[in-house]
N, C-alpha and C positions, 0 to 999 in steps of 0.2 A: 536492588534498586534503592532501598532505603539508605544504603551506604553512600550513595551519591546524592542524597537529599531529594530524591524524586518521590512524589506522592503517587501511591497506587490508587487508581480510580476503579470503582466497582461499575459493572455494567450488567445488563440482563444476560441470562445464559444464552439467549439467541435473540438477535436483532438483525433484520435484513439490512439495516443501515450500517451495520458493522461488517458487512461482507468484505473480506480481504480483496476480492477482485474489483471493488469499487475505489480502492485507494489510488492515490496519485500515480505511483510508479506503474501500476498494471495497465493503465490506459496507454502509456508510452510503449510498454512491452508488447501489448496486443497489436499496436500499429506496426511495430518492428517485425513481429512474427507473421503478420497477415500475408497469406499467399505462399509462405515457405513450407517446404516439406523436407523431411530428413530421412536419410537412409541408414545412418549409423549414429552412435553416441558421440563420436568425435565431432560430427557436424553440429550436433546440438550444443556441445560444450563450446565450440568456437563461436557460434552465433550468440550464445549467452555472454561469453566473455567480451565479444565485440560490443554488444549492447551495453553492458554494465560499465565498460571502460570508456564509452563514448560520452558520458556525462560527467560533469564536474561535481566536486563536493557540495557546491552551492545548490545544485539541482536536488541532490538527496536531502540536504538540510531543509529546503523549502517544503518537500513532501512530508518530512517528519514534523515540521512545525504546523502543518495543516491538520495533522492528526488530532491535536488538542482541540481545535475548533469543531471538528467532526464529532469527537467523543462528547464534547460539551453539549452539542445539539441533541445527541441521543439521551444524555442525562436529563436535559431540560424537558424532553418529551416524555420522561418517565417510562421509557421503553416502548411507547407507542410509535407506530410507523409514521414517518413524515416524508414529504418529498422536498428535495432541496431546490 
């Protein structure tokens, strides 16, 4: 990461505010998968491929850019829980 000039931010070892399932992408994925059931791995792969290919790079970039704001809130709270 340093090779690209990115700063590594430290965060608490555990913070409920950093749960991966709360991030941008997973809300959309949850909605996409809601009510679906799978009988084999091929169905899972096709559904995942369809989901990920249905969004533009702009969609993914927006989610990544929002991570900085989320992480900064956690750092500002010094690891304490907060509600958004």
